[in-house]
mmJSON file of the N, C-alpha and C atoms, coordinates in Angstrom:
{"data_MODEL":{"atom_site":{
"group_PDB":["ATOM","ATOM","ATOM","ATOM","ATOM","ATOM","ATOM","ATOM","ATOM","ATOM","ATOM","ATOM","ATOM","ATOM","ATOM","ATOM","ATOM","ATOM","ATOM","ATOM","ATOM","ATOM","ATOM","ATOM","ATOM","ATOM","ATOM","ATOM","ATOM","ATOM","ATOM","ATOM","ATOM","ATOM","ATOM","ATOM","ATOM","ATOM","ATOM","ATOM","ATOM","ATOM","ATOM","ATOM","ATOM","ATOM","ATOM","ATOM","ATOM","ATOM","ATOM","ATOM","ATOM","ATOM","ATOM","ATOM","ATOM","ATOM","ATOM","ATOM","ATOM","ATOM","ATOM","ATOM","ATOM","ATOM","ATOM","ATOM","ATOM","ATOM","ATOM","ATOM","ATOM","ATOM","ATOM","ATOM","ATOM","ATOM","ATOM","ATOM","ATOM","ATOM","ATOM","ATOM","ATOM","ATOM","ATOM","ATOM","ATOM","ATOM","ATOM","ATOM","ATOM","ATOM","ATOM","ATOM","ATOM","ATOM","ATOM","ATOM","ATOM","ATOM","ATOM","ATOM","ATOM","ATOM","ATOM","ATOM","ATOM","ATOM","ATOM","ATOM","ATOM","ATOM","ATOM","ATOM","ATOM","ATOM","ATOM","ATOM","ATOM","ATOM","ATOM","ATOM","ATOM","ATOM","ATOM","ATOM","ATOM","ATOM","ATOM","ATOM","ATOM","ATOM","ATOM","ATOM","ATOM","ATOM","ATOM","ATOM","ATOM","ATOM","ATOM","ATOM","ATOM","ATOM","ATOM","ATOM","ATOM","ATOM","ATOM","ATOM","ATOM","ATOM","ATOM","ATOM","ATOM","ATOM","ATOM","ATOM","ATOM","ATOM","ATOM","ATOM","ATOM","ATOM","ATOM","ATOM","ATOM","ATOM","ATOM","ATOM","ATOM","ATOM","ATOM","ATOM","ATOM","ATOM","ATOM","ATOM","ATOM","ATOM","ATOM","ATOM","ATOM","ATOM","ATOM","ATOM","ATOM","ATOM","ATOM","ATOM","ATOM","ATOM","ATOM","ATOM","ATOM","ATOM","ATOM","ATOM","ATOM","ATOM","ATOM","ATOM","ATOM","ATOM","ATOM","ATOM","ATOM","ATOM","ATOM","ATOM","ATOM","ATOM","ATOM","ATOM","ATOM","ATOM","ATOM"],
"id":[1,2,3,4,5,6,7,8,9,10,11,12,13,14,15,16,17,18,19,20,21,22,23,24,25,26,27,28,29,30,31,32,33,34,35,36,37,38,39,40,41,42,43,44,45,46,47,48,49,50,51,52,53,54,55,56,57,58,59,60,61,62,63,64,65,66,67,68,69,70,71,72,73,74,75,76,77,78,79,80,81,82,83,84,85,86,87,88,89,90,91,92,93,94,95,96,97,98,99,100,101,102,103,104,105,106,107,108,109,110,111,112,113,114,115,116,117,118,119,120,121,122,123,124,125,126,127,128,129,130,131,132,133,134,135,136,137,138,139,140,141,142,143,144,145,146,147,148,149,150,151,152,153,154,155,156,157,158,159,160,161,162,163,164,165,166,167,168,169,170,171,172,173,174,175,176,177,178,179,180,181,182,183,184,185,186,187,188,189,190,191,192,193,194,195,196,197,198,199,200,201,202,203,204,205,206,207,208,209,210,211,212,213,214,215,216,217,218,219],
"type_symbol":["N","C","C","N","C","C","N","C","C","N","C","C","N","C","C","N","C","C","N","C","C","N","C","C","N","C","C","N","C","C","N","C","C","N","C","C","N","C","C","N","C","C","N","C","C","N","C","C","N","C","C","N","C","C","N","C","C","N","C","C","N","C","C","N","C","C","N","C","C","N","C","C","N","C","C","N","C","C","N","C","C","N","C","C","N","C","C","N","C","C","N","C","C","N","C","C","N","C","C","N","C","C","N","C","C","N","C","C","N","C","C","N","C","C","N","C","C","N","C","C","N","C","C","N","C","C","N","C","C","N","C","C","N","C","C","N","C","C","N","C","C","N","C","C","N","C","C","N","C","C","N","C","C","N","C","C","N","C","C","N","C","C","N","C","C","N","C","C","N","C","C","N","C","C","N","C","C","N","C","C","N","C","C","N","C","C","N","C","C","N","C","C","N","C","C","N","C","C","N","C","C","N","C","C","N","C","C","N","C","C","N","C","C","N","C","C","N","C","C"],
"label_atom_id":["N","CA","C","N","CA","C","N","CA","C","N","CA","C","N","CA","C","N","CA","C","N","CA","C","N","CA","C","N","CA","C","N","CA","C","N","CA","C","N","CA","C","N","CA","C","N","CA","C","N","CA","C","N","CA","C","N","CA","C","N","CA","C","N","CA","C","N","CA","C","N","CA","C","N","CA","C","N","CA","C","N","CA","C","N","CA","C","N","CA","C","N","CA","C","N","CA","C","N","CA","C","N","CA","C","N","CA","C","N","CA","C","N","CA","C","N","CA","C","N","CA","C","N","CA","C","N","CA","C","N","CA","C","N","CA","C","N","CA","C","N","CA","C","N","CA","C","N","CA","C","N","CA","C","N","CA","C","N","CA","C","N","CA","C","N","CA","C","N","CA","C","N","CA","C","N","CA","C","N","CA","C","N","CA","C","N","CA","C","N","CA","C","N","CA","C","N","CA","C","N","CA","C","N","CA","C","N","CA","C","N","CA","C","N","CA","C","N","CA","C","N","CA","C","N","CA","C","N","CA","C","N","CA","C","N","CA","C","N","CA","C","N","CA","C","N","CA","C","N","CA","C","N","CA","C"],
"label_alt_id":[null,null,null,null,null,null,null,null,null,null,null,null,null,null,null,null,null,null,null,null,null,null,null,null,null,null,null,null,null,null,null,null,null,null,null,null,null,null,null,null,null,null,null,null,null,null,null,null,null,null,null,null,null,null,null,null,null,null,null,null,null,null,null,null,null,null,null,null,null,null,null,null,null,null,null,null,null,null,null,null,null,null,null,null,null,null,null,null,null,null,null,null,null,null,null,null,null,null,null,null,null,null,null,null,null,null,null,null,null,null,null,null,null,null,null,null,null,null,null,null,null,null,null,null,null,null,null,null,null,null,null,null,null,null,null,null,null,null,null,null,null,null,null,null,null,null,null,null,null,null,null,null,null,null,null,null,null,null,null,null,null,null,null,null,null,null,null,null,null,null,null,null,null,null,null,null,null,null,null,null,null,null,null,null,null,null,null,null,null,null,null,null,null,null,null,null,null,null,null,null,null,null,null,null,null,null,null,null,null,null,null,null,null,null,null,null,null,null,null],
"label_comp_id":["MET","MET","MET","LYS","LYS","LYS","ILE","ILE","ILE","SER","SER","SER","GLU","GLU","GLU","LEU","LEU","LEU","LYS","LYS","LYS","ASP","ASP","ASP","PHE","PHE","PHE","SER","SER","SER","GLU","GLU","GLU","ASP","ASP","ASP","GLN","GLN","GLN","LEU","LEU","LEU","LYS","LYS","LYS","VAL","VAL","VAL","LYS","LYS","LYS","ILE","ILE","ILE","ALA","ALA","ALA","GLU","GLU","GLU","GLU","GLU","GLU","LYS","LYS","LYS","GLN","GLN","GLN","THR","THR","THR","LEU","LEU","LEU","THR","THR","THR","ARG","ARG","ARG","LEU","LEU","LEU","ARG","ARG","ARG","PHE","PHE","PHE","ALA","ALA","ALA","HIS","HIS","HIS","ALA","ALA","ALA","VAL","VAL","VAL","SER","SER","SER","SER","SER","SER","VAL","VAL","VAL","GLU","GLU","GLU","ASN","ASN","ASN","PRO","PRO","PRO","MET","MET","MET","ARG","ARG","ARG","ILE","ILE","ILE","LYS","LYS","LYS","HIS","HIS","HIS","THR","THR","THR","ARG","ARG","ARG","LYS","LYS","LYS","ASP","ASP","ASP","ILE","ILE","ILE","ALA","ALA","ALA","ARG","ARG","ARG","LEU","LEU","LEU","HIS","HIS","HIS","THR","THR","THR","GLU","GLU","GLU","LEU","LEU","LEU","GLN","GLN","GLN","SER","SER","SER","ARG","ARG","ARG","ILE","ILE","ILE","LEU","LEU","LEU","GLN","GLN","GLN","LYS","LYS","LYS","ALA","ALA","ALA","LYS","LYS","LYS","ASP","ASP","ASP","SER","SER","SER","SER","SER","SER","SER","SER","SER","ASN","ASN","ASN","GLU","GLU","GLU","LYS","LYS","LYS"],
"label_asym_id":["A","A","A","A","A","A","A","A","A","A","A","A","A","A","A","A","A","A","A","A","A","A","A","A","A","A","A","A","A","A","A","A","A","A","A","A","A","A","A","A","A","A","A","A","A","A","A","A","A","A","A","A","A","A","A","A","A","A","A","A","A","A","A","A","A","A","A","A","A","A","A","A","A","A","A","A","A","A","A","A","A","A","A","A","A","A","A","A","A","A","A","A","A","A","A","A","A","A","A","A","A","A","A","A","A","A","A","A","A","A","A","A","A","A","A","A","A","A","A","A","A","A","A","A","A","A","A","A","A","A","A","A","A","A","A","A","A","A","A","A","A","A","A","A","A","A","A","A","A","A","A","A","A","A","A","A","A","A","A","A","A","A","A","A","A","A","A","A","A","A","A","A","A","A","A","A","A","A","A","A","A","A","A","A","A","A","A","A","A","A","A","A","A","A","A","A","A","A","A","A","A","A","A","A","A","A","A","A","A","A","A","A","A","A","A","A","A","A","A"],
"label_entity_id":["1","1","1","1","1","1","1","1","1","1","1","1","1","1","1","1","1","1","1","1","1","1","1","1","1","1","1","1","1","1","1","1","1","1","1","1","1","1","1","1","1","1","1","1","1","1","1","1","1","1","1","1","1","1","1","1","1","1","1","1","1","1","1","1","1","1","1","1","1","1","1","1","1","1","1","1","1","1","1","1","1","1","1","1","1","1","1","1","1","1","1","1","1","1","1","1","1","1","1","1","1","1","1","1","1","1","1","1","1","1","1","1","1","1","1","1","1","1","1","1","1","1","1","1","1","1","1","1","1","1","1","1","1","1","1","1","1","1","1","1","1","1","1","1","1","1","1","1","1","1","1","1","1","1","1","1","1","1","1","1","1","1","1","1","1","1","1","1","1","1","1","1","1","1","1","1","1","1","1","1","1","1","1","1","1","1","1","1","1","1","1","1","1","1","1","1","1","1","1","1","1","1","1","1","1","1","1","1","1","1","1","1","1","1","1","1","1","1","1"],
"label_seq_id":[1,1,1,2,2,2,3,3,3,4,4,4,5,5,5,6,6,6,7,7,7,8,8,8,9,9,9,10,10,10,11,11,11,12,12,12,13,13,13,14,14,14,15,15,15,16,16,16,17,17,17,18,18,18,19,19,19,20,20,20,21,21,21,22,22,22,23,23,23,24,24,24,25,25,25,26,26,26,27,27,27,28,28,28,29,29,29,30,30,30,31,31,31,32,32,32,33,33,33,34,34,34,35,35,35,36,36,36,37,37,37,38,38,38,39,39,39,40,40,40,41,41,41,42,42,42,43,43,43,44,44,44,45,45,45,46,46,46,47,47,47,48,48,48,49,49,49,50,50,50,51,51,51,52,52,52,53,53,53,54,54,54,55,55,55,56,56,56,57,57,57,58,58,58,59,59,59,60,60,60,61,61,61,62,62,62,63,63,63,64,64,64,65,65,65,66,66,66,67,67,67,68,68,68,69,69,69,70,70,70,71,71,71,72,72,72,73,73,73],
"pdbx_PDB_ins_code":[null,null,null,null,null,null,null,null,null,null,null,null,null,null,null,null,null,null,null,null,null,null,null,null,null,null,null,null,null,null,null,null,null,null,null,null,null,null,null,null,null,null,null,null,null,null,null,null,null,null,null,null,null,null,null,null,null,null,null,null,null,null,null,null,null,null,null,null,null,null,null,null,null,null,null,null,null,null,null,null,null,null,null,null,null,null,null,null,null,null,null,null,null,null,null,null,null,null,null,null,null,null,null,null,null,null,null,null,null,null,null,null,null,null,null,null,null,null,null,null,null,null,null,null,null,null,null,null,null,null,null,null,null,null,null,null,null,null,null,null,null,null,null,null,null,null,null,null,null,null,null,null,null,null,null,null,null,null,null,null,null,null,null,null,null,null,null,null,null,null,null,null,null,null,null,null,null,null,null,null,null,null,null,null,null,null,null,null,null,null,null,null,null,null,null,null,null,null,null,null,null,null,null,null,null,null,null,null,null,null,null,null,null,null,null,null,null,null,null],
"Cartn_x":[-68.35,-67.011,-66.666,-65.591,-65.262,-64.163,-64.059,-63.119,-61.666,-61.513,-60.127,-59.746,-60.665,-60.366,-59.932,-60.528,-60.233,-58.869,-58.32,-57.013,-55.94,-56.127,-55.128,-55.132,-56.254,-56.286,-55.372,-54.842,-54.205,-55.207,-54.89,-55.819,-56.421,-55.633,-56.052,-56.995,-56.745,-57.652,-58.95,-58.912,-60.14,-60.941,-60.337,-61.047,-61.686,-60.972,-61.432,-62.746,-62.576,-63.603,-64.906,-64.606,-65.846,-66.578,-65.89,-66.407,-67.273,-66.645,-67.318,-68.621,-68.592,-69.668,-70.782,-70.348,-71.396,-72.118,-71.427,-71.894,-72.848,-72.485,-73.416,-74.703,-74.546,-75.603,-76.615,-76.092,-76.991,-77.788,-76.936,-77.632,-78.769,-78.317,-79.501,-80.671,-80.47,-81.641,-82.465,-81.85,-82.618,-83.395,-82.658,-83.365,-84.449,-84.313,-85.469,-86.556,-86.302,-87.348,-88.176,-87.508,-88.117,-88.825,-88.327,-88.862,-88.234,-88.861,-88.253,-86.892,-86.134,-84.685,-84.799,-84.067,-83.966,-83.695,-82.817,-82.451,-82.39,-83.518,-83.512,-82.627,-82.28,-81.307,-79.888,-79.662,-78.416,-78.198,-79.187,-79.091,-78.523,-79.176,-78.708,-77.276,-76.893,-75.533,-74.464,-74.954,-73.942,-73.758,-74.851,-74.811,-73.84,-73.951,-73.15,-71.64,-71.299,-70.121,-69.453,-70.178,-69.646,-69.355,-70.225,-69.908,-68.501,-68.467,-67.181,-65.979,-66.04,-64.956,-64.653,-65.532,-65.47,-64.763,-65.287,-64.71,-63.219,-62.852,-61.465,-60.622,-61.053,-60.261,-60.119,-61.232,-61.162,-60.199,-60.19,-59.326,-57.879,-57.555,-56.077,-55.841,-56.685,-56.283,-55.94,-56.915,-56.576,-55.335,-55.051,-53.889,-52.588,-52.745,-51.611,-51.353,-52.536,-52.474,-51.823,-52.259,-51.78,-50.301,-49.852,-48.478,-47.674,-48.153,-47.392,-47.245,-48.293,-48.275,-47.34,-47.417,-46.447,-45.012,-44.75,-43.317,-42.778,-43.639,-43.383,-42.928,-43.359,-43.03,-41.708],
"Cartn_y":[-20.146,-19.75,-18.426,-18.559,-17.334,-16.438,-15.223,-14.341,-14.776,-15.294,-15.742,-16.952,-17.818,-18.967,-18.287,-17.117,-16.636,-16.1,-15.63,-14.976,-15.937,-17.312,-18.282,-18.592,-18.249,-18.581,-17.738,-18.129,-17.274,-16.794,-15.811,-15.243,-16.153,-17.165,-18.142,-19.057,-19.375,-20.225,-19.558,-18.268,-17.456,-17.419,-17.365,-17.419,-18.641,-19.741,-21.161,-21.35,-20.853,-21.065,-20.309,-19.155,-18.241,-19.005,-19.557,-20.344,-21.638,-22.308,-23.35,-22.998,-21.936,-21.513,-20.902,-20.252,-19.918,-21.129,-22.133,-23.346,-23.97,-23.938,-24.572,-23.733,-22.398,-21.611,-21.907,-21.986,-22.273,-23.661,-24.675,-25.987,-25.913,-25.106,-24.805,-24.098,-23.19,-22.396,-23.267,-24.137,-25.096,-26.111,-26.564,-27.547,-27.085,-25.795,-25.131,-24.758,-24.493,-24.236,-25.39,-26.505,-27.792,-28.363,-28.458,-28.926,-28.205,-28.427,-27.676,-28.307,-27.367,-27.741,-28.137,-29.065,-29.496,-28.296,-27.446,-26.273,-25.078,-24.384,-23.219,-22.02,-22.073,-20.989,-21.227,-22.342,-22.641,-21.749,-21.358,-20.472,-19.133,-18.643,-17.388,-17.439,-18.478,-18.568,-18.741,-19.356,-19.573,-18.04,-17.394,-15.984,-15.107,-15.292,-14.433,-14.942,-16.242,-16.766,-16.209,-16.143,-15.532,-14.053,-13.434,-11.86,-11.767,-12.737,-12.581,-12.911,-13.779,-14.246,-13.045,-12.447,-11.298,-10.094,-9.892,-8.777,-9.06,-10.208,-10.521,-10.363,-10.952,-10.796,-9.282,-8.498,-7.168,-6.422,-6.648,-6.034,-6.296,-7.439,-7.907,-7.229,-7.066,-6.468,-4.902,-4.303,-2.822,-2.752,-3.56,-3.54,-3.566,-4.529,-4.636,-3.385,-2.813,-1.559,-0.368,-0.409,0.767,0.423,-0.728,-1.045,-0.691,-1.004,-0.614,0.697,1.539,2.963,3.615,3.101,3.77,3.393,2.224,1.91,2.717,3.314,3.992,5.548,5.898,7.254,7.431],
"Cartn_z":[55.756,55.524,56.186,57.001,57.705,56.955,57.348,56.676,56.974,58.167,58.701,57.724,57.312,56.455,54.943,54.558,53.246,53.246,54.362,54.317,53.986,54.18,53.782,52.408,51.548,50.174,49.315,48.309,47.307,46.361,45.498,44.487,43.681,43.173,42.305,42.906,44.183,45.075,45.139,45.493,45.514,44.329,43.171,41.891,41.635,41.973,41.795,42.702,43.994,44.97,44.486,43.953,43.559,42.4,41.491,40.408,40.949,41.956,42.547,43.252,43.998,44.686,43.811,42.683,41.752,41.21,40.908,40.251,41.427,42.639,43.681,43.726,43.685,43.721,42.576,41.38,40.157,40.493,40.868,41.147,42.198,43.285,44.345,43.723,42.985,42.413,41.535,40.676,39.947,40.681,41.692,42.58,43.262,43.735,44.522,43.539,42.135,41.342,40.968,40.905,40.515,41.681,42.872,44.131,45.246,46.38,47.5,47.864,48.393,48.645,50.227,50.563,52.015,52.907,52.517,53.515,52.534,52.404,51.557,52.023,53.305,53.819,53.179,52.61,52.018,50.704,50.103,48.936,49.541,50.587,51.236,51.569,52.283,52.684,51.613,50.514,49.375,48.774,48.685,48.093,48.883,50.256,51.216,50.99,50.911,50.745,49.316,48.365,47.166,47.367,47.981,48.202,49.068,50.1,51.015,50.101,49.155,48.411,47.387,46.794,45.97,46.698,47.987,48.739,49.033,49.459,49.713,48.525,47.444,46.184,45.769,45.828,45.403,46.443,47.798,48.621,48.356,47.94,47.542,46.321,45.317,44.082,44.349,45.165,45.573,46.287,47.142,47.953,47.058,46.15,45.07,44.314,43.932,43.187,44.052,45.258,46.195,46.405,46.552,46.946,45.682,44.41,43.231,42.88,43.329,43.041,44.092,45.372,46.237,45.948,45.354,45.038,43.8,42.993,41.841,42.181,43.316,43.736,44.191],
"occupancy":[1.0,1.0,1.0,1.0,1.0,1.0,1.0,1.0,1.0,1.0,1.0,1.0,1.0,1.0,1.0,1.0,1.0,1.0,1.0,1.0,1.0,1.0,1.0,1.0,1.0,1.0,1.0,1.0,1.0,1.0,1.0,1.0,1.0,1.0,1.0,1.0,1.0,1.0,1.0,1.0,1.0,1.0,1.0,1.0,1.0,1.0,1.0,1.0,1.0,1.0,1.0,1.0,1.0,1.0,1.0,1.0,1.0,1.0,1.0,1.0,1.0,1.0,1.0,1.0,1.0,1.0,1.0,1.0,1.0,1.0,1.0,1.0,1.0,1.0,1.0,1.0,1.0,1.0,1.0,1.0,1.0,1.0,1.0,1.0,1.0,1.0,1.0,1.0,1.0,1.0,1.0,1.0,1.0,1.0,1.0,1.0,1.0,1.0,1.0,1.0,1.0,1.0,1.0,1.0,1.0,1.0,1.0,1.0,1.0,1.0,1.0,1.0,1.0,1.0,1.0,1.0,1.0,1.0,1.0,1.0,1.0,1.0,1.0,1.0,1.0,1.0,1.0,1.0,1.0,1.0,1.0,1.0,1.0,1.0,1.0,1.0,1.0,1.0,1.0,1.0,1.0,1.0,1.0,1.0,1.0,1.0,1.0,1.0,1.0,1.0,1.0,1.0,1.0,1.0,1.0,1.0,1.0,1.0,1.0,1.0,1.0,1.0,1.0,1.0,1.0,1.0,1.0,1.0,1.0,1.0,1.0,1.0,1.0,1.0,1.0,1.0,1.0,1.0,1.0,1.0,1.0,1.0,1.0,1.0,1.0,1.0,1.0,1.0,1.0,1.0,1.0,1.0,1.0,1.0,1.0,1.0,1.0,1.0,1.0,1.0,1.0,1.0,1.0,1.0,1.0,1.0,1.0,1.0,1.0,1.0,1.0,1.0,1.0,1.0,1.0,1.0,1.0,1.0,1.0],
"B_iso_or_equiv":[0.0,0.0,0.0,0.0,0.0,0.0,0.0,0.0,0.0,0.0,0.0,0.0,0.0,0.0,0.0,0.0,0.0,0.0,0.0,0.0,0.0,0.0,0.0,0.0,0.0,0.0,0.0,0.0,0.0,0.0,0.0,0.0,0.0,0.0,0.0,0.0,0.0,0.0,0.0,0.0,0.0,0.0,0.0,0.0,0.0,0.0,0.0,0.0,0.0,0.0,0.0,0.0,0.0,0.0,0.0,0.0,0.0,0.0,0.0,0.0,0.0,0.0,0.0,0.0,0.0,0.0,0.0,0.0,0.0,0.0,0.0,0.0,0.0,0.0,0.0,0.0,0.0,0.0,0.0,0.0,0.0,0.0,0.0,0.0,0.0,0.0,0.0,0.0,0.0,0.0,0.0,0.0,0.0,0.0,0.0,0.0,0.0,0.0,0.0,0.0,0.0,0.0,0.0,0.0,0.0,0.0,0.0,0.0,0.0,0.0,0.0,0.0,0.0,0.0,0.0,0.0,0.0,0.0,0.0,0.0,0.0,0.0,0.0,0.0,0.0,0.0,0.0,0.0,0.0,0.0,0.0,0.0,0.0,0.0,0.0,0.0,0.0,0.0,0.0,0.0,0.0,0.0,0.0,0.0,0.0,0.0,0.0,0.0,0.0,0.0,0.0,0.0,0.0,0.0,0.0,0.0,0.0,0.0,0.0,0.0,0.0,0.0,0.0,0.0,0.0,0.0,0.0,0.0,0.0,0.0,0.0,0.0,0.0,0.0,0.0,0.0,0.0,0.0,0.0,0.0,0.0,0.0,0.0,0.0,0.0,0.0,0.0,0.0,0.0,0.0,0.0,0.0,0.0,0.0,0.0,0.0,0.0,0.0,0.0,0.0,0.0,0.0,0.0,0.0,0.0,0.0,0.0,0.0,0.0,0.0,0.0,0.0,0.0,0.0,0.0,0.0,0.0,0.0,0.0],
"pdbx_formal_charge":[null,null,null,null,null,null,null,null,null,null,null,null,null,null,null,null,null,null,null,null,null,null,null,null,null,null,null,null,null,null,null,null,null,null,null,null,null,null,null,null,null,null,null,null,null,null,null,null,null,null,null,null,null,null,null,null,null,null,null,null,null,null,null,null,null,null,null,null,null,null,null,null,null,null,null,null,null,null,null,null,null,null,null,null,null,null,null,null,null,null,null,null,null,null,null,null,null,null,null,null,null,null,null,null,null,null,null,null,null,null,null,null,null,null,null,null,null,null,null,null,null,null,null,null,null,null,null,null,null,null,null,null,null,null,null,null,null,null,null,null,null,null,null,null,null,null,null,null,null,null,null,null,null,null,null,null,null,null,null,null,null,null,null,null,null,null,null,null,null,null,null,null,null,null,null,null,null,null,null,null,null,null,null,null,null,null,null,null,null,null,null,null,null,null,null,null,null,null,null,null,null,null,null,null,null,null,null,null,null,null,null,null,null,null,null,null,null,null,null],
"auth_seq_id":[1,1,1,2,2,2,3,3,3,4,4,4,5,5,5,6,6,6,7,7,7,8,8,8,9,9,9,10,10,10,11,11,11,12,12,12,13,13,13,14,14,14,15,15,15,16,16,16,17,17,17,18,18,18,19,19,19,20,20,20,21,21,21,22,22,22,23,23,23,24,24,24,25,25,25,26,26,26,27,27,27,28,28,28,29,29,29,30,30,30,31,31,31,32,32,32,33,33,33,34,34,34,35,35,35,36,36,36,37,37,37,38,38,38,39,39,39,40,40,40,41,41,41,42,42,42,43,43,43,44,44,44,45,45,45,46,46,46,47,47,47,48,48,48,49,49,49,50,50,50,51,51,51,52,52,52,53,53,53,54,54,54,55,55,55,56,56,56,57,57,57,58,58,58,59,59,59,60,60,60,61,61,61,62,62,62,63,63,63,64,64,64,65,65,65,66,66,66,67,67,67,68,68,68,69,69,69,70,70,70,71,71,71,72,72,72,73,73,73],
"auth_comp_id":["MET","MET","MET","LYS","LYS","LYS","ILE","ILE","ILE","SER","SER","SER","GLU","GLU","GLU","LEU","LEU","LEU","LYS","LYS","LYS","ASP","ASP","ASP","PHE","PHE","PHE","SER","SER","SER","GLU","GLU","GLU","ASP","ASP","ASP","GLN","GLN","GLN","LEU","LEU","LEU","LYS","LYS","LYS","VAL","VAL","VAL","LYS","LYS","LYS","ILE","ILE","ILE","ALA","ALA","ALA","GLU","GLU","GLU","GLU","GLU","GLU","LYS","LYS","LYS","GLN","GLN","GLN","THR","THR","THR","LEU","LEU","LEU","THR","THR","THR","ARG","ARG","ARG","LEU","LEU","LEU","ARG","ARG","ARG","PHE","PHE","PHE","ALA","ALA","ALA","HIS","HIS","HIS","ALA","ALA","ALA","VAL","VAL","VAL","SER","SER","SER","SER","SER","SER","VAL","VAL","VAL","GLU","GLU","GLU","ASN","ASN","ASN","PRO","PRO","PRO","MET","MET","MET","ARG","ARG","ARG","ILE","ILE","ILE","LYS","LYS","LYS","HIS","HIS","HIS","THR","THR","THR","ARG","ARG","ARG","LYS","LYS","LYS","ASP","ASP","ASP","ILE","ILE","ILE","ALA","ALA","ALA","ARG","ARG","ARG","LEU","LEU","LEU","HIS","HIS","HIS","THR","THR","THR","GLU","GLU","GLU","LEU","LEU","LEU","GLN","GLN","GLN","SER","SER","SER","ARG","ARG","ARG","ILE","ILE","ILE","LEU","LEU","LEU","GLN","GLN","GLN","LYS","LYS","LYS","ALA","ALA","ALA","LYS","LYS","LYS","ASP","ASP","ASP","SER","SER","SER","SER","SER","SER","SER","SER","SER","ASN","ASN","ASN","GLU","GLU","GLU","LYS","LYS","LYS"],
"auth_asym_id":["A","A","A","A","A","A","A","A","A","A","A","A","A","A","A","A","A","A","A","A","A","A","A","A","A","A","A","A","A","A","A","A","A","A","A","A","A","A","A","A","A","A","A","A","A","A","A","A","A","A","A","A","A","A","A","A","A","A","A","A","A","A","A","A","A","A","A","A","A","A","A","A","A","A","A","A","A","A","A","A","A","A","A","A","A","A","A","A","A","A","A","A","A","A","A","A","A","A","A","A","A","A","A","A","A","A","A","A","A","A","A","A","A","A","A","A","A","A","A","A","A","A","A","A","A","A","A","A","A","A","A","A","A","A","A","A","A","A","A","A","A","A","A","A","A","A","A","A","A","A","A","A","A","A","A","A","A","A","A","A","A","A","A","A","A","A","A","A","A","A","A","A","A","A","A","A","A","A","A","A","A","A","A","A","A","A","A","A","A","A","A","A","A","A","A","A","A","A","A","A","A","A","A","A","A","A","A","A","A","A","A","A","A","A","A","A","A","A","A"],
"auth_atom_id":["N","CA","C","N","CA","C","N","CA","C","N","CA","C","N","CA","C","N","CA","C","N","CA","C","N","CA","C","N","CA","C","N","CA","C","N","CA","C","N","CA","C","N","CA","C","N","CA","C","N","CA","C","N","CA","C","N","CA","C","N","CA","C","N","CA","C","N","CA","C","N","CA","C","N","CA","C","N","CA","C","N","CA","C","N","CA","C","N","CA","C","N","CA","C","N","CA","C","N","CA","C","N","CA","C","N","CA","C","N","CA","C","N","CA","C","N","CA","C","N","CA","C","N","CA","C","N","CA","C","N","CA","C","N","CA","C","N","CA","C","N","CA","C","N","CA","C","N","CA","C","N","CA","C","N","CA","C","N","CA","C","N","CA","C","N","CA","C","N","CA","C","N","CA","C","N","CA","C","N","CA","C","N","CA","C","N","CA","C","N","CA","C","N","CA","C","N","CA","C","N","CA","C","N","CA","C","N","CA","C","N","CA","C","N","CA","C","N","CA","C","N","CA","C","N","CA","C","N","CA","C","N","CA","C","N","CA","C","N","CA","C","N","CA","C","N","CA","C","N","CA","C","N","CA","C"],
"pdbx_PDB_model_num":[1,1,1,1,1,1,1,1,1,1,1,1,1,1,1,1,1,1,1,1,1,1,1,1,1,1,1,1,1,1,1,1,1,1,1,1,1,1,1,1,1,1,1,1,1,1,1,1,1,1,1,1,1,1,1,1,1,1,1,1,1,1,1,1,1,1,1,1,1,1,1,1,1,1,1,1,1,1,1,1,1,1,1,1,1,1,1,1,1,1,1,1,1,1,1,1,1,1,1,1,1,1,1,1,1,1,1,1,1,1,1,1,1,1,1,1,1,1,1,1,1,1,1,1,1,1,1,1,1,1,1,1,1,1,1,1,1,1,1,1,1,1,1,1,1,1,1,1,1,1,1,1,1,1,1,1,1,1,1,1,1,1,1,1,1,1,1,1,1,1,1,1,1,1,1,1,1,1,1,1,1,1,1,1,1,1,1,1,1,1,1,1,1,1,1,1,1,1,1,1,1,1,1,1,1,1,1,1,1,1,1,1,1,1,1,1,1,1,1]
}}}
């Protein structure tokens, strides 16, 4: 998942995508614990995707807070 793709998502879509990716990560970890996963690097990529989603969501929240504080002045 690329950052340019994340820019098109709304905040609600980002939250849903984070939940989906966390669920995927959990399933991958369980599958890897029980038997070897076809592509173990997928766990790493999923973790990085979750981090990217969190970063984008956090930057939007901070931008809203910054915009609202500048409008109050």
